[in-house]
N, C-alpha and C positions, 0 to 999 in steps of 0.2 A: 278338323270335326268339327260338326254341326253340332247345339249344345242348343238344349231342351230347356227351359220355364216355364215354371210349375207355381202358378197363382190361383194357391187353397183356395183364397173367396171362390174364385169360380170356378177353380177342380177342373179348369181349364191347358192346355199348353199356349201357350207364346215362344214361335218359335222365334230362336236369337242366331246369326248367321247359320242355319240352321241347311241341310244339303238342296242339290239343285232341281236335285229329282226326288217323286215322294213315286214308292210302289206301288202301283194303279194294283187294287187290289178286289176281286168282287168278295166280299167279307155276306155270309150266311149269316139270320140274322139266330137261328135257332140248327141244332141239328143231336145225334147220335154222341157226339165227341164235343165237350167242348178242348177249347184251347187260346192261351197266351202264347206270342212270340218276341220278341226280341230280337234285331239283327243288332249290329257293333257300330253299325252307321246311324242305328233311329230310326233309319226308319222305316220300322213295327218298334216299339215303345210298348212293351208289355204289351199290345195288341190283342182283343180275345177274340176270336171267331170262334167256326165251327165246322166240324165236317158231319157226313153221316159215312154210317155199314154202306161194303157195296153187298148187294143182293150176287153175286158173280161168283164162281169158285176161282180161287187163291192160288197165279201162277207166278206172280211175282217174287225176281231174283234177289229182288232189297228186300224182304221180306224178314221184320226178326219175332221173334214167334217167344210170345210169354207163355212160362212151367210155373204156375201157381205153387205145385208141389214143391216146391225145391226154396225155401222159404226159409231168412238169413234172421237180420233182427229186428225189432220190432222197434219202432220209432218213435220218440218223445216230439219230437218240436223245432223246428226250424225260427234262428230271429238274431236280437244285435243286442248290446250294450248300452243301457242308457246309466249312462256314464252323469258323474253332476253337471259335464258340459253341455251333454249333449238336450237334459232339465230344465236349464238355465235358458237355454237355446228356447227349445218351446216352451215356456211361459211368459217370453217377449212375445209370442203369437196373440196374436187376437183370441178369443174363445171361437168364432168363429173356424177361422184361418185353420187352428188348431186341432178343434174334433174332425176339422173333412181327414186332415193328413191323419192321423190317429183313424179313426176307424180306414180311411182308402189300406192303411198298415196292419192293419189288427180282425178288422171283423171278419168275420169267416160268414158274412156275407151277402154284403160292400168292400169287400177289399180283400188285400193277398193275402190274409190271414197268419199271419208272424204268431207261432207262436213259443218261444219263448227268449225269452230277457235273463239278459244279468246282471248285476250290477253290482255298482264295492259292497266292505264290509270296512265301514268307513269313506278313504280319499282313495281315488285311483287317483293317480296321474293325468287326468282331467277329471279330475277335478276346480271345485275357488279359491280352494287354497288344503294347507293336509290338517290333517285333523285322527284323530281319532272319537268313538264315544263314550272313552274313557283314559281325556287325557292325562286326570286330577291322578296321583296315585290312590290307588283304590277302589278293587272291582265294585265295592257300592256306590263309587261314585259315576258309575254309566250311564248314560243319555243322551239321548235322541240329540243328533246337531240339529244347526236351524238349512244347512244342504238339507236333513233327508225333509225333515220338517214344510217348507219353503219349497220345494220343487222334485224333486224326489221320490217320492210318497203321492202328491197330489197326481202328479204324471201316471203311475200308478194305477190311483186310484179309477183316472178319469179312463185306462187300457183297460181297467179290470172290469168297466161298465162298459164300451165294445164288446169285450172279449173274456171272458169268467172265468178262463181254461185256462188261459198263459199258466206258462209253468216259466219259475224265478230261480235262479241262480246266484247265490255267492262266493262272492271272492276277497278276502280281506289285498291290500299292498303291503300293509305291516300291523302291528303291533304296536299297541301305549307302547307309544320311548322306556317310561317306567321299567319296563318287560324288558328288553332286550343290554345284551349286554355285550362287548367286543368279539369274541370266543369262549369254547367253551371248557377252557385249562385255566384261561385270569378269571373272564367271570367277572371284570369290570367293571362298571353303565358305563351304556352308550346311548347316548343323548342326542340320533339321528334318527332325521327319520328314515334314511338309506343307508339300508349294510344292515349289519350289527347278524345277535343270531340272539332267539327268544331264547333266555334266561327258566332252563328248567325248574327255578323256586315256584314260579308262575305258571305251568303246565295247567295247573286245575283250573286259577283263577283266568289263562287265556280261553280254555274250555268253558269255565265258566261268561264269560262274555260273549263268546258267540250265541249259548240258551238264552241271553241273556237278548240279544240283540236278534235271534231268532222270534221272541214272544213280543218282543217290544212291534216288531212287522205286524203279527197274530192280533195284536191288538191294535192296531190301524186295517183289519179284518184283511191283510198277507200272507198266505203262505207263501214259507219258501219250498223250494221243489227239491233244492242239494246247493252242497255248500262246497264251492274247497277249501283244505287247511289253510294255501297258501299263493296269490298268484304268482307266476314264474320265481319259484325258489331255488333255485341256481345264475337268480339275475340280480348283485350287490348292488346293478347300477343304477339302478330308477327312483324316480325320485320322492318316490314310498314304494319300501323297499326293503326283504328281509332275507337272511339267506337258510337256505332250511336243510337243510340235507339228507335224505335218506331215511339213516337211523334217527335224525331227532322226531323228521314225521312220522314214520312207528309210531312212538314213544309214548311221541303229542297224543295223536288219533287212538293207541291199541291205547292207553292204559289211562285216557286222561277223557277225552273226544268224546269217542265213542258210549263210555260208562255214563255219562250225561246225558248226551242225545235220549237213551235209551231212559235212563229214569226220570228223563220230562219225557216221555211219551212222546217223542215226535218220531213222524216217519219219516221226513228231513233224510235225503242222501246224502251220501258223501262220492267223491270221488277226489283221486288223489292225487299227487303233482300238477297237475295243471301250466307245463311247461315248452317248450321244443322235443320237435322228432330227435334232434340227436343231444340233446343233455345239455348242451353249450360243449360239448366235446370235450365233457368230465370223465374221464376211464370210469372213476370213482362210484358215479353216478349214475353209470348207464343202466337202463334196464328201470329206471328206478322203482318203478310201482312192483315191477316182476320180485323187485329182489323184498320190500315190504310183503307182498303176500306168502312168498318162499319164510318169511316169517310167522305168520298165523298173521291173521286179522279175522275181524268180520268177516261174514260175508255182506248179512243180509242191512247194513248200515252202507261198510264199504263197498259200494254198486261191480265202482269197478276207476278209470281212470279218465282225467282232458290233456289235449295236447293245443299243444302250436306249431305254428309255421314257420318262426324264422329263423330258424334252423335245418339242416336238414330232409329228409322225404318225409312223405306220405304212407309208402310200407312201411315204414314203422311200425304205423297201425296192425296193421297186420302180422306181422311180427308179433305184439304182446298179445293181439286174440289169440295167434295160433300157440301162446305160452301156458296161455290161462284162459282160453274157449267164451267161461260159463262167467266170468266178469266180462262189464261194459267199460264202451267206451264214448266219449263224447269227443267233438272238438269245440272247446271254445275263445280263437281268440287268434283273427287275421288283420294286420292293416293293411289302408291304400293310402299314397303319401308322393310325395313331390321327389322322392327315390327311386318311385319305378311305374312314374307315370298316370301317379294313379286316379287321373279326373279323365283320359282318354281311353275312352267307351272301347276304341276300334282295337287297342290292345287288352283290355280291362278284362272285358265283356268274356275273354274264350280261356282264357288265360284263368282266370278264376274261379270262374264253370268247372273248370275241368281240374283243376287242381283242389280244389277248396271245398265246392259244393257236392259236385257227384265223385270225385277224388277219394273223398273221406268217407261219405257213404258205402262205395263200393268196394271202401279197409272198415267195414262194422259200427262206425258211428252211428251211436243213437242219433244226437244231436247235432246238428250245427250253429255258432253263432260268431257273428264279427263283432269289430269293436264297435267305435262307436253310430249312434245310430245318425245323427244329427252333427254337426260342427258348424261356422256360421263362417260364412265366404273369407277370414281372416283363420281360418282351423281355430278358433278356439272360441271360446274361454280357452288360453293354455300357460303352463306355470314353468319359470326359465327350474331347467330340471330335466320337465319330460317331452314327452314329443308336442316341435312346435312343425311337425313338416306335412302332417297325417289329416288325410283327409275325409268326410265321413259317410256316410253312406249313404248320408241326403246331407247337401250343404245348402244352407239359405241367409241369406241376403240379410249381410249386415246394419243397411242403409236402409231397410222398413220392414225388417223379421217378416215375410212371406213369396215373397218369389225363392222359391225351390228349385232343386236343380239333381238329379239319381242317381250317383255312381255306380260301378258294378256291380260293388257289394248286396244296397238296396235287390236290385236286379236277379241275382244272384238269391240271395236267399227269396225270393216272395217266387221264383220258379219255382223254387220247390215247397214253400210252403204253399204253393196256391191250388196243388192239385194230390200234395204228399199229407192228408192229416196229422193228428198224432195217432198214434196207435194201429199204423200201418204196419203194414208187415214189407218183407224186400222181401221180392221173387229170383227166382231164378230167370236167365234169357237164354234163346240162341239164333240164331238166323245172323242174318248180315252181321257183319262187325268191320268194315273198310275204316283201313286206318285214316283219322281226321274225325271219326263218330266215336260220343262218348257219350255211355245211358246206363242210365237204372230205373226197376218196374217195381211199382208195390201194389200190395191187396190193403185196401181203405180197409175198417170196421165197418162201412156201410155199404157196401157190394156196391162199392163203385173199383176200376186200377186206374195203375196213376202210372204215367210213362212221363220223362225228362228227358228231354234228347239234346246235346250239344254237339250244331253244324261245326268243326273248325276249322274246312273246306274253302278254296275258295268262290264254288260250284257247288249250284242247288242241285238236290237230286228225290226224287219220289222216293220217300220210306211209306213202305206196310207194316204197318202194325196186325198181327193175330190173335190176339186171348184164346184160341181152340171155339168161341166158338161165333165172335161174331170177328169181322177185320176192314179195315180204312187205309184210305192210300193220300197221303200228302204231301204236295213235292214242299221241300224243306230248304231252306235259305239260304243263301251263300254264308257262312258262319252268322250264325244264330244258334239262338237255342229256343226250344218249341215246350212248353207242358200241358201233356192231355189229360184229361180225366171224361170214361163212360163208364156206364152200371153196365154190370156184364150183361 
């Protein structure tokens, strides 16, 4: 597989072991339609191109028609997690290189326009150490740590300078250890970063912990758009973790977190669950968020549920939507690594675009967030007990903290974010639907249409897109992704 390395200082590609032949493509500088194209061989690598509307009548049998009168969910955005490890790596770059990369990633005018970020409340399994923001017993001892003040917050501030409209989601991996017990029967202290339960005696203090954390970021000029009560609440084994079954989450959120959010006059949204499609095969936890909805919980603050894809099938999203169509869905984590050939774009671009990007959006997710934005070339920094086999959406060469290689997760998020802007509405389509083609259409708030198309087949095909007023055609390369945007 050909790999392209990117030198941020020059913002130009340096080919390493590149394909022998590049596609010779005549690229128009301007046109009615802006396109971004990536092939799984990197012969086109987020290449920006243009096409013009056709002035001929459309008789093409491979026409996809947009149906804007059919509307689905409103989009919040697309992005990746800014873990402590990601922020550490970013801070090792020169200011010039870092600014170039962040503009390329987050700028809506000069880059891909990534629009949603996930950060940890306290440590995650990709932090520089295990910690919370209140490790000394007593909620009055809350305070941000050096990981926030030296890495996460400075990077967030730089991103907000580039894109002030970025949405930020916060998720805790563990509460302070002094709030943990071994189980809800014995209620014995459980002084471990891994597993345990939240002691009901500290539900109020832990809700205050969330409030203090959000307020601490607000004081830094950083608004928190949304939170989840617990990352992977059914996973006891992560290096920082907590078991929180649906009944525990119901009690904590309904009786403590929501009231304290309201008292603080927060507009921050709460998304339940934040774990796998298959509920880790725990029968009593199946339909986790639905059980909480059924029990009755505030709809204005608790807006929906979040999902990961480490187990089960994306069809679960549609099932949850059908049971509670007024509740929101977001997708908050997926990883690539040594176990799934994570650096092989020939494999991962197709599968990740189909399952993660278009697969979640076409099953009602308002946002799509992948895991680490940036890891180094040794898959770190990482910790014992955490994932030591994960790759980043982008990997940075640890020998120089300058050369970057973009993996599938960077491409799939960029193909969505570059044309589908926050506030866009997913709309209906009809017409061409051959096997191997996957797509989704959107109407942006600025009067533009967006269309994202995956061709997973081994041959190219001329595809026509028709919005009812204008149509255009383009030869979609084999095993490629194309994002289109045009004015109505």
